[in-house]
Structures are given as C-alpha cells and as structure tokens.
C-alpha positions in Angstrom: 18.9 -12.9 -12.8 16.4 -11.0 -15.0 15.9 -7.2 -14.9 12.5 -6.5 -16.4 12.4 -3.7 -19.0 10.7 -0.5 -18.1 8.1 -1.2 -20.7 7.0 -4.2 -18.5 6.7 -2.1 -15.4 3.2 -0.8 -15.7 1.3 -1.0 -12.4 -0.9 -4.0 -11.7 -3.4 -3.9 -8.9 -1.8 -5.6 -5.9 1.6 -6.2 -7.6 3.3 -2.9 -7.7 6.2 -4.1 -5.5 7.3 -6.2 -8.4 8.3 -3.1 -10.4 11.3 -2.5 -8.2 12.7 -6.0 -7.8 14.9 -8.5 -9.6 13.8 -12.1 -9.8 15.7 -15.3 -9.8 14.7 -17.5 -12.8 14.2 -20.9 -11.3 15.3 -24.0 -13.3 12.4 -26.3 -14.0 12.0 -30.0 -15.0 9.0 -29.3 -17.2 7.5 -26.2 -18.7 4.5 -24.5 -17.1 1.6 -25.0 -19.6 0.5 -21.5 -18.8 3.7 -19.9 -19.7 3.4 -19.4 -23.5 0.1 -17.7 -23.2 1.2 -15.6 -20.3 4.4 -14.4 -22.0 2.5 -13.6 -25.1 -0.2 -11.6 -23.5 1.1 -10.3 -20.2 4.7 -9.1 -20.4 3.8 -6.7 -17.6 3.3 -9.5 -15.0 6.7 -9.8 -13.7 6.4 -12.7 -11.3 6.0 -15.2 -14.1 9.7 -15.4 -15.0 10.6 -19.0 -14.7 7.5 -20.0 -12.7 6.9 -23.7 -12.9 6.7 -26.7 -10.6 8.9 -29.7 -10.4 7.6 -33.0 -9.1 8.8 -35.1 -6.2 9.6 -38.8 -6.5 6.1 -39.7 -5.3 4.5 -37.5 -7.9 3.4 -34.7 -5.6 4.0 -31.1 -6.9 7.1 -29.5 -5.6 7.1 -25.8 -4.8 9.0 -23.5 -7.1 10.3 -20.5 -5.2 10.5 -17.0 -6.6 12.7 -14.7 -4.5 12.7 -11.0 -4.4 15.8 -9.1 -3.1 15.9 -9.2 0.7 12.6 -11.1 0.9 11.2 -14.5 1.7 10.4 -16.7 -1.3 7.1 -16.5 -3.0 6.3 -20.2 -3.6 4.3 -21.2 -6.6 2.8 -24.7 -6.5 1.5 -26.0 -9.8 -0.7 -29.1 -10.1 1.0 -32.4 -10.9 -2.2 -33.6 -12.6 -5.3 -32.0 -14.2 -7.8 -30.5 -11.9 -11.4 -31.3 -11.8 -12.6 -27.7 -12.0 -12.5 -25.9 -15.3 -10.1 -23.0 -15.7 -12.9 -20.5 -15.3 -14.2 -22.3 -12.2 -10.7 -22.3 -10.6 -10.6 -18.5 -11.0 -14.0 -18.0 -9.4 -13.2 -20.6 -6.7 -10.0 -19.0 -5.5 -11.7 -15.6 -5.4 -14.6 -17.0 -3.4 -12.5 -19.0 -1.0 -9.2 -17.1 -0.6 -10.9 -13.7 -1.0 -14.3 -12.3 -0.2 -15.4 -12.6 -3.8 -14.3 -10.7 -6.8 -14.4 -7.0 -7.4 -14.9 -5.8 -10.9 -11.9 -6.7 -13.0 -10.6 -9.3 -10.5 -11.6 -12.3 -12.6 -9.7 -11.0 -15.6 -6.6 -10.2 -13.4 -6.5 -13.6 -11.8 -7.0 -15.4 -15.1 -4.2 -13.4 -16.7 -1.8 -13.8 -13.8 -2.6 -17.5 -13.3 -4.4 -19.1 -10.4 -1.3 -20.7 -8.9 0.7 -17.4 -9.1 -2.2 -15.5 -7.5 -2.3 -18.0 -4.7 1.4 -17.7 -4.1 1.1 -13.9 -3.9 -1.8 -14.1 -1.5 0.3 -16.3 0.8 2.9 -13.6 0.9 0.7 -10.6 1.8 3.6 -8.3 2.7 4.6 -8.5 -1.0 1.3 -6.9 -2.0 0.8 -3.1 -2.1 -2.3 -2.4 -0.1 -2.6 1.3 -0.6 -6.4 1.2 -1.1 -6.9 -0.3 2.4 -4.4 2.1 3.9 -6.3 5.1 2.4 -9.6 3.6 3.7 -8.2 3.2 7.2 -6.9 6.7 7.5 -10.4 8.1 8.1 -10.9 6.2 11.4 -10.3 8.4 14.3 -9.8 5.8 17.0 -8.4 2.7 15.2 -4.8 3.3 15.8 -5.0 4.7 19.3 -2.9 2.8 21.9 -5.1 1.0 24.5 -3.7 3.3 27.3 -5.1 6.3 25.5 -8.4 4.6 24.8 -8.7 3.8 28.5 -7.9 7.4 29.5 -10.5 8.7 27.1 -13.0 6.3 28.6 -12.2 7.2 32.2 -12.3 10.9 31.4 -15.7 10.6 29.8 -17.2 8.6 32.6 -15.8 11.0 35.2 -17.3 14.0 33.3 -20.7 12.2 33.1 -20.7 11.4 36.8 -20.0 15.0 37.6 -22.9 16.1 35.4 -25.2 13.6 37.0 -24.3 14.8 40.5 -24.7 18.4 39.6 -28.1 17.8 37.8 -29.6 15.4 40.4 -33.1 16.4 41.4 -34.6 15.0 44.6 -37.8 13.0 43.9 -37.2 12.9 40.1 -38.9 9.7 38.9 -37.3 9.8 35.4 -35.1 6.7 34.6 -31.4 6.9 34.8 -31.1 6.5 31.1 -33.5 9.4 30.4 -31.7 11.6 32.9 -28.4 10.8 31.2 -29.8 11.6 27.7 -31.1 14.9 28.9 -27.8 15.8 30.5 -25.9 14.9 27.4 -28.2 16.9 25.1 -27.3 20.0 27.1 -23.6 19.4 27.4 -22.0 18.9 24.0 -18.4 18.8 25.3 -19.2 15.7 27.5 -21.3 14.3 24.7 -18.3 14.5 22.4 -16.1 12.7 25.0 -18.5 9.8 25.2 -19.0 9.7 21.5 -15.3 9.1 20.9 -15.3 6.2 23.4 -18.3 4.7 21.7 -16.6 5.1 18.3 -13.8 2.6 19.4 -15.9 -0.5 18.9 -17.8 1.0 15.9 -14.5 1.9 14.2 -12.9 -1.6 14.6 -16.1 -3.2 13.3 -16.4 -0.9 10.4 -12.7 -1.2 9.6 -12.9 -5.0 9.6 -15.5 -5.0 6.9 -13.8 -2.1 5.0 -10.6 -4.1 4.7 -12.5 -7.2 3.5 -14.1 -5.0 0.8 -11.1 -3.0 -0.5 -7.9 -4.7 0.6 -5.7 -6.4 -2.1 -4.3 -8.7 0.7 -7.5 -10.8 0.6 -6.2 -14.0 2.0 -4.8 -12.2 5.0 -8.2 -10.7 5.6 -9.8 -14.1 5.3 -7.3 -15.6 7.8 -7.8 -12.6 10.2 -11.6 -13.3 10.0 -10.9 -17.0 10.7 -8.7 -16.5 13.7 -10.8 -13.8 15.3 -13.6 -16.2 15.2 -11.5 -19.1 16.4 -10.1 -17.0 19.3 -13.5 -15.3 19.9 -13.8 -12.4 22.3 -17.2 -10.8 23.0 -17.2 -7.0 22.8 -20.4 -6.8 24.9 -18.7 -7.9 28.1 -17.4 -4.9 30.2 -14.4 -3.2 28.9 -13.7 -5.8 26.1 -15.1 -3.4 23.6 -12.2 -1.0 24.4 -9.7 -3.8 23.9 -10.7 -5.2 20.6 -8.9 -2.6 18.4 -5.5 -3.7 19.8 -6.6 -7.4 19.6 -7.3 -7.1 15.9 -4.3 -4.8 15.2 -1.5 -6.2 17.3 -2.5 -9.8 18.1 -4.5 -11.5 15.3 -3.8 -9.6 12.1 0.1 -9.7 12.1 0.2 -13.4 13.1 -2.7 -14.8 11.0 -0.3 -16.6 8.6 2.6 -17.1 11.1 3.4 -19.9 13.5 0.5 -21.2 15.6 2.5 -21.1 18.8 3.3 -17.4 18.3 -0.4 -16.7 17.7 -1.5 -18.8 20.7 1.0 -17.0 23.0 -0.1 -13.5 21.8 -3.8 -14.4 22.4 -3.0 -15.8 25.8 -1.4 -12.5 26.8 -3.8 -10.2 25.1 -5.9 -8.0 27.5 -9.0 -8.8 25.4 -8.8 -12.5 26.0 -7.5 -12.1 29.6 -10.6 -10.1 30.4 -13.2 -11.9 28.4 -12.4 -15.4 29.9 -11.6 -14.0 33.4 -8.0 -15.2 33.3 -6.9 -11.9 34.7 -8.6 -12.8 38.0 -7.1 -16.3 38.4 -4.8 -16.8 41.3 -3.4 -19.7 43.3 -5.8 -20.9 45.9 -5.0 -21.2 49.6 -3.9 -24.9 49.4 -1.0 -24.2 47.0 2.2 -22.3 47.5 3.1 -19.1 45.6 6.5 -17.5 44.9 6.7 -16.2 48.5 10.0 -14.4 47.9 8.4 -12.2 45.2 7.8 -8.5 46.1 4.4 -8.0 47.7 1.6 -6.4 45.9 1.1 -2.8 46.6 -1.7 -2.0 49.1 -5.2 -2.4 47.7 -4.4 -4.4 44.6 -5.0 -7.8 46.0 -8.1 -6.7 47.8 -9.7 -5.6 44.6 -9.0 -8.8 42.8 -11.1 -12.0 43.7 -8.7 -14.7 44.8 -8.8 -18.3 43.8 -8.4 -20.4 40.7 -10.4 -19.6 37.6 -10.7 -22.4 35.1 -12.5 -20.5 32.3 -9.5 -19.8 30.0 -7.8 -23.1 30.7 -10.9 -25.0 29.6 -11.4 -23.0 26.5 -7.7 -23.1 25.7 -7.8 -26.9 25.4 -11.4 -27.4 24.1 -11.7 -24.5 21.6 -8.2 -23.1 20.9 -6.0 -26.2 20.7 -6.8 -29.9 21.2 -10.5 -29.9 20.6 -13.4 -31.2 22.7 -12.9 -34.8 21.8 -9.1 -35.0 22.5 -9.5 -37.0 25.7 -8.5 -34.7 28.5 -10.0 -34.6 32.0 -11.2 -32.1 34.5 -7.9 -32.7 36.3 -6.0 -31.6 33.2 -8.1 -28.4 33.1 -7.2 -27.7 36.7 -3.5 -28.3 36.1 -3.5 -26.0 33.1 -5.3 -23.3 35.1 -2.7 -23.6 37.9 0.1 -23.2 35.4 -1.4 -20.0 34.1 -2.0 -18.3 37.5 -0.4 -14.9 37.6 -1.0 -14.3 33.9 -3.1 -11.1 34.4 -3.3 -7.4 33.7 -1.9 -4.5 35.6 -5.5 -3.5 36.5 -8.9 -3.1 34.9 -8.1 0.6 34.3 -4.6 -0.2 33.0 -5.2 -3.4 30.9 -1.8 -4.5 29.8 -0.4 -8.0 30.4 1.8 -8.6 33.4 2.9 -11.7 35.2 2.4 -11.5 39.0 4.6 -14.1 40.8 2.8 -13.3 44.0 -0.4 -15.0 42.9 1.2 -17.7 40.8 0.8 -21.3 41.9 4.4 -22.4 42.4 3.6 -26.0 43.2 4.6 -29.0 41.0 2.1 -29.8 38.2 1.4 -32.5 35.6 -0.1 -31.3 32.4 -1.2 -34.0 29.9 1.6 -36.3 31.2 4.3 -33.6 31.2 5.8 -32.9 34.7 6.3 -29.2 35.5 8.6 -28.8 38.5 7.8 -26.7 41.5 9.3 -23.2 42.1 8.8 -21.8 38.6 7.0 -18.7 37.5 5.9 -17.6 34.0 7.7 -20.6 32.5 4.9 -22.8 33.6 2.4 -21.1 31.4 4.8 -20.8 28.5 5.5 -24.6 28.7 1.8 -25.4 28.7 1.4 -23.4 25.5 4.4 -25.2 24.0 2.9 -28.6 24.9 -0.5 -27.7 23.5 0.9 -26.1 20.3 3.1 -29.3 19.6 0.3 -31.7 20.4 -0.8 -33.9 17.4 -4.4 -33.4 18.5 -3.9 -29.6 18.1 -2.4 -30.2 14.7 -5.4 -32.2 13.5 -7.9 -29.8 15.1 -6.4 -26.8 13.4 -6.0 -28.6 10.1 -9.5 -29.9 10.1 -11.0 -26.5 11.0 -9.0 -24.8 8.2 -10.1 -27.5 5.7 -13.7 -26.8 6.7 -13.2 -23.1 6.1 -11.5 -23.5 2.7 -12.8 -26.8 1.2 -16.1 -28.1 2.5 -18.2 -28.6 5.7 -17.1 -32.3 5.7 -13.6 -32.1 4.3 -12.0 -35.4 2.9 -9.9 -37.3 5.5 -7.0 -37.5 3.0 -6.7 -33.7 2.9 -7.0 -33.3 6.7 -4.3 -35.9 7.2 -1.9 -34.1 4.8 -2.5 -30.7 6.4 -2.0 -32.2 9.8 1.3 -33.7 8.7 2.4 -30.3 7.3 1.6 -28.7 10.7 3.7 -31.2 12.5 6.5 -31.1 10.0 6.8 -27.3 10.0 6.2 -26.7 13.7 2.8 -25.2 13.2 3.6 -22.9 10.2 0.1 -21.7 9.3 1.2 -20.4 5.9 2.3 -23.8 4.9 -0.7 -25.6 6.3 -3.0 -23.2 4.3 -0.8 -23.8 1.2 -1.2 -27.5 1.6 -5.0 -27.1 1.7 -5.5 -24.5 -1.1 -3.2 -26.1 -3.6 -4.6 -29.6 -3.1 -6.7 -31.6 -5.6 -9.5 -31.7 -3.0 -9.6 -27.9 -2.9 -10.0 -27.8 -6.7 -12.4 -30.7 -6.9 -15.9 -30.4 -8.5 -17.4 -31.3 -5.2 -15.8 -28.3 -3.5 -17.0 -25.8 -6.0 -19.8 -23.6 -4.5 -20.2 -26.1 -1.7 -20.0 -23.5 1.1 -22.7 -21.2 2.3 -21.5 -17.6 3.0 -21.7 -16.3 6.5 -23.4 -12.9 6.9 -19.9 -11.3 7.0 -18.9 -13.0 3.8 -22.2 -12.2 2.2 -22.0 -8.5 2.9 -18.3 -8.2 2.0 -18.8 -10.1 -1.3 -21.9 -8.1 -2.3 -20.0 -4.8 -1.6 -17.0 -6.1 -3.6 -19.2 -7.3 -6.5 -20.6 -3.8 -7.1 -17.2 -2.2 -6.7 -18.2 -0.3 -3.5 -16.0 2.1 -1.7 -15.0 1.4 1.9 -17.7 2.5 4.3 -16.2 4.3 7.3 -19.6 4.7 8.9 -21.1 1.9 11.1 -23.9 1.3 8.5 -22.4 -1.6 6.5 -21.0 -3.3 9.6 -24.4 -3.1 11.2 -25.9 -4.9 8.2 -23.6 -7.9 9.1 -25.2 -7.8 12.6 -28.7 -7.5 11.3 -28.1 -10.6 9.2 -27.2 -12.5 12.4 -23.4 -12.2 12.8 -22.5 -9.0 14.7 -18.7 -8.4 14.5 -17.1 -9.2 17.8 -20.6 -10.1 18.9 -20.6 -13.8 19.7 -21.4 -14.1 23.4 -20.0 -17.7 23.8 -16.3 -18.4 23.4 -16.9 -21.0 20.6 -17.3 -18.4 17.9 -19.7 -18.3 14.9 -20.3 -21.6 13.0 -18.1 -22.5 10.1 -20.7 -24.7 8.5 -23.6 -23.6 6.3 -26.5 -25.3 8.1 -26.3 -22.7 10.9 -26.9 -19.9 8.5 -29.8 -21.2 6.4 -33.4 -21.0 7.7 -36.6 -19.3 6.4 -36.0 -16.0 8.2 -32.3 -15.9 7.2 -33.1 -16.5 3.5 -35.7 -13.7 3.4 -33.3 -11.3 5.2 -30.6 -12.1 2.6 -33.0 -11.5 -0.3 -34.1 -8.1 1.2 -30.4 -7.2 1.9 -29.6 -7.7 -1.8 -32.4 -5.4 -2.8 -31.4 -2.8 -0.2 -27.8 -2.8 -1.4 -28.8 -2.4 -5.0 -31.2 0.3 -4.0 -28.4 2.4 -2.6 -29.1 2.0 1.1 -25.4 1.3 2.0 -22.9 4.2 1.9 -20.4 3.9 -0.9 -22.3 1.1 -2.6 -24.1 2.3 -5.8 -24.4 0.7 -9.2 -22.5 3.7 -10.6 -19.3 2.0 -9.2 -20.0 -1.1 -11.3 -18.2 -0.5 -14.7 -20.9 -2.2 -16.8 -23.8 -0.3 -15.3 -23.8 2.8 -17.5 -23.8 0.7 -20.7 -26.5 -1.6 -19.4 -29.0 1.0 -18.2 -30.7 1.2 -21.7 -30.2 -2.4 -22.6 -32.9 -5.0 -22.9 -33.9 -7.0 -19.9 -32.3 -10.1 -21.4 -29.0 -8.3 -21.9 -29.0 -7.0 -18.4 -29.7 -10.4 -17.0 -26.9 -12.0 -19.0 -24.4 -9.4 -17.9 -25.4 -9.6 -14.2 -25.2 -13.4 -14.3 -21.7 -13.1 -15.8 -20.5 -10.6 -13.3 -22.2 -11.6 -10.1 -22.9 -15.3 -10.5 -19.8 -16.5 -12.2 -21.5 -16.9 -15.5 -23.9 -19.7 -14.4 -27.4 -19.6 -13.0 -30.1 -22.1 -12.7 -33.2 -21.8 -14.9 -35.2 -20.8 -11.9 -32.8 -18.0 -11.0 -32.7 -16.7 -14.6 -36.5 -16.7 -14.7 -36.6 -14.7 -11.4 -34.1 -12.1 -12.8 -36.1 -11.8 -16.0 -39.5 -11.5 -14.3 -38.3 -9.2 -11.5 -40.0 -11.1 -8.7 -38.7 -13.8 -6.3 -41.7 -16.0 -5.3 -39.8 -17.4 -2.4 -39.6 -13.9 -0.8 -43.3 -13.5 -1.2 -44.0 -16.8 0.6 -41.5 -16.1 3.4 -42.7 -12.6 4.0 -45.9 -13.8 5.5 -44.1 -15.8 8.2 -43.2 -14.3 11.5 -39.7 -15.8 11.2 -39.1 -13.7 8.1 -38.8 -10.4 9.9 -35.3 -9.1 9.9 -34.4 -8.3 13.5 -31.0 -7.6 15.1 -29.8 -10.5 17.3 -29.6 -10.0 21.0 -25.8 -9.6 20.6 -26.3 -6.9 18.0 -28.7 -5.0 20.1 -26.5 -5.3 23.2 -23.6 -3.7 21.4 -25.6 -1.0 19.6 -27.4 0.2 22.8 -25.0 3.1 23.3 -24.6 4.1 19.6 -25.2 7.8 19.2 -26.6 9.7 16.3 -25.6 13.4 16.1 -24.1 13.1 19.6 -27.4 12.0 21.3 -29.0 8.7 21.8 -31.0 7.8 18.7 -34.0 6.5 20.6 -35.9 7.6 23.7 -38.3 5.2 25.5 -38.2 3.0 22.4 -39.2 5.7 20.0 -37.1 7.7 17.6 -35.8 10.9 19.2 -37.0 14.1 17.5 -34.4 15.3 15.1 -32.4 12.0 15.1 -31.3 10.8 11.7 -33.8 8.6 10.0 -32.6 6.0 7.5 -34.6 3.3 5.7 -34.2 -0.1 7.3 -31.9 -2.7 5.6 -34.3 -5.5 6.3 -37.5 -4.1 4.7 -38.4 -5.0 1.1 -37.3 -2.4 -1.5 -39.2 -1.8 -4.7 -36.7 -1.5 -7.6 -37.0 -1.6 -11.3 -34.6 -2.0 -14.2 -30.9 -2.9 -13.7 -31.0 -2.3 -10.0 -33.7 -4.8 -9.6 -31.8 -7.4 -11.5 -28.6 -6.8 -9.4 -30.6 -6.9 -6.1 -32.3 -10.2 -7.0 -29.0 -11.7 -8.1 -27.4 -10.9 -4.8 -30.3 -12.7 -3.1 -30.0 -15.7 -5.4 -28.8 -19.1 -4.2 -25.8 -18.9 -6.5 -24.6 -15.7 -4.8 -25.2 -17.1 -1.3 -22.7 -19.9 -1.9 -19.0 -19.7 -2.4 
C-alpha cells in the first residue's frame, strides 16, 4: 500500500476524496504507456498509482481495480489496441458524451489525469466531491421538501384561494375566472405567497436539473439521470404530477441511475409520479376475477372515489417502452395479464400520494405472463415477479443496451457493440454501471465515426453552452425555460415515449435559427450567471485582433477545429444562414405547447405575468431569448460559435 506524501495532496477539482485514502498498487502485466508522463508531471493525481490494464486470453482489455479503504473498486479499463481517435479527440469526446461538454480547464484536467482514469472516476460518482453542486442546490426552497409537505402546501393554498373566491364573488360579474383570480391574488399577498411556493415546486426541480448539469463534477451521473428520466418519462403538465417530480428525481431516478436495472424498474413502478401519470393507481381487478377476499375492507368512501376496473396504460408502457421494446413479440393478452398482476399497486389517495399495495382490489386469480405461470391467491408478489421476469428478459437486455449505445455512441450503433453490451447486462444481472462501462470503453465508442456524430438535444445544448462560458448555476427558472423554448421543456413530454435520442428529430430550419439566436442571447448576457467575464480567457482577448479572438474561441468552444465556412462566419461576424432562415415563418422561436402548458401558472413578483394575453403593468420585462441580438467584438464571436454546426454536435 502506498501513502501519498502531503506534497501530493493538493486539491484537484472532483478528486478531493483521494487526499484522505490509501491505494492498493495493482500488479500489471504491461506498463501503462501514460504512466511515465503522468508521474513526471502530475504527482498530485493520486489515483494513478499502479493503474494499468492486463489483457484476457482473447485479447480484450481486463479491468484493473483501484480500491480505496472501505469503498467499492474504481475500475480502470485501458485499451488493448490503439484507438482511432487522436489523444485530443478522445479528451473532447469523453467530455461531450459522458459529460455535458467541458467547462474552462476541464480539457487540461482530463488530459493530465488520463481519459481512462477519468472514465473510471465518473463511473464511481460517490467517489467525487461534488461541493459545487451542493452549494448550488442549497438555494432552492422546495427541492428537498418531502412530498407530504408539498401536498399540504398545495392543499392549503387551494383552500385559501377558494375562500377568497367565495368571499369576493360578485353576482352578475362577467369577468373570467382567471381574471377574478388574478385580481384577488393581487390584493391578498399572503395567499399569493402560498400559491407561489407551490408553483415553485416544478420550477425548482427543472432549474436544479439544469444547474446540476452545468456545475456538477459528477457529470456521468447527471447524463445518466437525464437518460433515465427520459426513458421513464412522466409529464409534469398532468394533474398533480408536477408536485411529484421532485421526489421522482431525488429519490427514484438519481440514486439508481448507475445501479441495477431491476432496482430502478421497481422504484419507478412504485413511484407516485409514474403511478399517477400512467393511471396505474386507478387499476383494480374487474368483476370477473377474484380479489383477496379475506383482506380488510377499504374504509368507507375510498372505493367510491376510485374508478374500478383494469387499467392497461402502465402495463403496456412497461413492456413497450420501459423493458422489452415494441418489437419484442408480445400480445394484447400479455398486456392484460401484466395489468392484472399489477392491480392493487396504487397510492393511499390523490391527496396523500405514497405507494401502497391494496389487496382488496388486487386480481388474485391465476395468470400467465410471457409463458410464466403465476399461481392464484397471491398479492404484491405477482407484480414483483412480473418485474423480475421483465428485468431478466433477453429482449430487455438488448433494448436497454441498444438505447444506451444510441445515447453514447451513434444514432445507429454497431451491432457488435450492442451485442457485447447485451451480454454484459445478462452476465451482471442488469448492472447498469457495467453495461455503460462496456460501451464507453469500447473501440466503437472511440472510433472516428463516433466523433461528433451526435446532435445535441436542447437540454444538452443549453447545458454545454453554459458550461463552455464557465457560467454559475442559475437558480431562477430563466435558463431552464430556454431549454423549453428550444423545444424540450424539462418534464414536459406529454407522451410516455420520451424525447428522441436521435438527431434527426432536433434539426429543422426553425430549430437551427432558434439555436443560432440562443447562442447570441447567451453571449449577450441574457441568461443569469452566464457572462463572458466567467470565461478565463475573456479579459486577455477583449483587446486582441479579430483573428486572435477567433482562434481562441475555436480552441475553447469548438475543440480546436472549425470548418472554413465556420471560421469565415466568425471572422466576418455574420451568419448568412440565420439571415435566410429569419424570413421564414418556421424560424420564429416559440414555446412548444408543452412548455406553455407548464408555464401558464408561473408568477412574476407574486402575480401572473400576463393579463388577457398582454404584459401586466409592473410585471418584470426581460428581452426574449429567441430574438436576434446585435453583438460586437468577442461576445459576437462567442455567440456565433455557440450557434455553429461544430458546437451543435457532440
């Protein structure tokens, strides 16, 4: 064991845990080619002691574990053969795929640490000090509230509003209900504040999602959280779902994003957000099937308020979207049998949304699910076994492996990679960390074809742009709203299939113009916490020549490479594509229906921002993110670079 000297214990962003630990030096069969350089230049990087990979008999790289005291191993997988990407491309590639792009200084840090060591750390997020993200999250007033408290807050606000409306009702008043509500709230600040806190619940979790993506050092965990929250989509615009998404993000998806798929699947199945969104909480045995008759009866009134009968929504999406996939060869009869097995999986009530199994409404008859016999007379075990069956299913293994390969490698990932990732899933009982490791350490991941082959989603674009300028976390709704305005409101996909993982869905004339205008708006200081003053090179470049500014921006924002057309645009300060698109109707930036649906109750200064479609007098006015911004100098170069094709890809 090696105790690193105090001189080697200087803090390194994201690695401060290493200062307190001993490491086991791992014997190796061949030296790591990075080691001489790293030892000479980076004695402070403690995780490199003995890091190397051995090879297996078939020539595949074997994992070399590094253990810290009382902790799981940090597994470094080095390549068995040269990679197609250059060393610089590998650094840029992992920051674009396993993170939301580099922040200032990240490229140098990853290059110094080594790509393989950085990947190993990202796959062990609990080993990374994430103080920056924790500080950012401390400013959110509702993010950590238990769901029960959120529901009480909501109920109290609605009760107070109804009392106001009854007290202020005027016979014959022709004003709309919305206008009456606005006037009542304007004159009653206490009630207005109650409602504002409830409305902050969704805004806070949306903003925090983006803030973590921007400042967290646990970048792969944030990427995986984004992936699974899209895979297991819930729509915040449906009823009380908006009040349930904080716990869904905090307690269900985030802690299990790199765990076992079965654990994640079970947590989602019992989450109030999913139970409510897909109506599973209303599903009960129909009159033709027995229930657990010996179970205690429901208290008076509960059954009467809940529609009776089988609901197939969740069962269908469970198989089609969450596990086996649409082409896995199941029938409508299979959907019905799964739905029967899950009857009784519900919530205490709409006002007390916590998971409960109710044997009184569970279908206790015998069932056959995908060829598996479930005997009669059982309770919650039926649903648990269904989840076991689906999680172990080879179709599920392939479906999950393929979708992860699409996210990390290409829109049409090589079959060889999907097959290996599927085999890892099956071999490890659905260990998502190991499936991801198989994908992101593969030759296919580091191929020339994979480099910059993916189009950024709106969430990825906004997060990467904010990271590129070194922005602070934005605790206001402003930056999260930019994601919605670009077409991907957070928790705003109405259908259960989630946002597309392939680039063709994000690229059209209107979207391109919106992205160009967004880049200029960000560089023009229209997003809180994002100013060029945060970019370390900005001060030195303000008085530099245009050519020097362009070279520096290409190096920092575009990975050091830009097409001749992009370089010409940055030098001239005008994007001809934007001018052509601006004349088309499709080029106007407008919020999607989902974004407008969720923003309808957003308050400014405690009162609705609009009245009868017009800005309310005194409401805060801010320049739109989608309108062209006239910039000069360095800000113009940065804004155009963010809108360039090279920045739109990862």
